[in-house]
N, C-alpha and C positions, 0 to 999 in steps of 0.2 A: 565561578561554577558554570558550565556550559549548559545551554538548553538542551542540546542534542546528546543526552546520555544514552547509553546502549539500550536500556529498558524502554526509554520513550521513543527511540527508533524503531525498535521492534513492534511497540504498540500502534505507532502511527503507521508502520508499514503494514500491519495486519488489518487496520482500518481501511486504508486505502486499497488493500487487495479485496477485501470483502466488499467495499463499494463498487470495485471493478467487477465483481461478480454478480451483485445484486441489480446493477443498472441494466446490463443486458437481459437479465431474467425478467425484469419489469418490462422491458421492450418486447420480449417474446409474448408474454401474456397479456399485452395490449394495455397495460396501465400507464406506460408512457409512449408517447408517439417516437417512433425510430426515425431519427433525423441524423444527418451526416455528422453534425457537430456533437451530439450525444454519442454517438458511436465512437467517434474519435477520443472524446473526453473519457469514456469508460475504459478504453484500450490504454490511453496515457496513464490515468489514475492507477490502473492495475500495475503497469510497467514501473511506474515511480515507487508504488509500494513495495514491489519485489526487491527493488534496488535498495530502498530503505531497510527492508527487513535483512537482506544480504549484509548490508553495511553495519546495521546494528548487532547481528550476530557475531560478526567479525570483530567489532570493537568489543563486545562482551567477552569474547575469548582472549582478546589481547589484553584487557585489563585484568581478568581473572588468572591468566597465566603467570603474571608478575608476583601474585601473592604466595 
């Protein structure tokens, strides 16, 4: 059994996208200091979350189409 099941990929993607939205919000309200690394990290984590979500959704459709 693989670790990356479609549902897990969707959940991981949603968490990453949510973190990619919350980090810039915390920087805007001055809870976190806005640094180049943190800006880049929040962008990358949102992008990776989007890819995980798309891959998880496509895997979910692929597996359920066979049934």
